C-alpha positions, 0 to 999 in steps of 0.5 A: 942487555950487557956486556962481559968486562975483563979486568982490564983499562982498555975495556973502560973505552969499550964499555962506552961504545957499547953503551953508546950503541945502546941508545940508538934505539931507546929514543935516546939521542946521542947528544941528549943530556941523558946520554952524556950522563948515562957514558959518564956514569958507565964509564966511573962505574966501570973504571970503579970494578976494572981497578979497585977489584981486579976481577971481571964483571958484567955491565948492565943497561935497562933503556926505555923502549921508546922517545915517549917512553918516560921510565927509568933508565939503569945501569949496575955494574955486577963483579965478582969482588966483595970489596965494598964501594967506598967513599974516598976524600980525594983532593984539589991534585989527587988524580982518582977518588971522585968516581963514587961522588960524581955518581953520587952527583949525576943519578937519581939514585945509587946504591951497592948490594952484595951478589953471591961472593960479590956486588953490583952497584947501580944507579938510575935516571929518570928519564924525563928529570932532565927537563923538569930539574935543570941541572946544576951549572958545572963548577958549583954545588957542594953535595954530602955523601955518607958524611964526607963532603966535596965540592964539585970544581 
């Protein structure tokens, strides 16, 4: 499944709505923590593509086939910018700069690769992981991100 994204901030909301609509047939309920995490990751990656590249992008979503399918959910955003994703250090008053840190903290795995003249940023969530390993409480934890430390507050 994929959605073409224009370089317009209004596309972020459209991408979230599109992703929510795809959850219906996947066996992932809209109020499950996995669904909420997935929508937040869609929002962050599409926002990064729209705001930082100024190029059209493609959102791809690979969902499990049903309620008993314990596979991986994969989200990808491909854009036409060759600019590598760069983590930023955001101070407490900054209104941006936390997107990749959120992706790093929420996804089980993530990365990026060059693709033609552009790049593909991807992340994965393990379907059964939310019941096996409880998520840390909101506002706790310190994580390392490429030599940078951030604290969720």
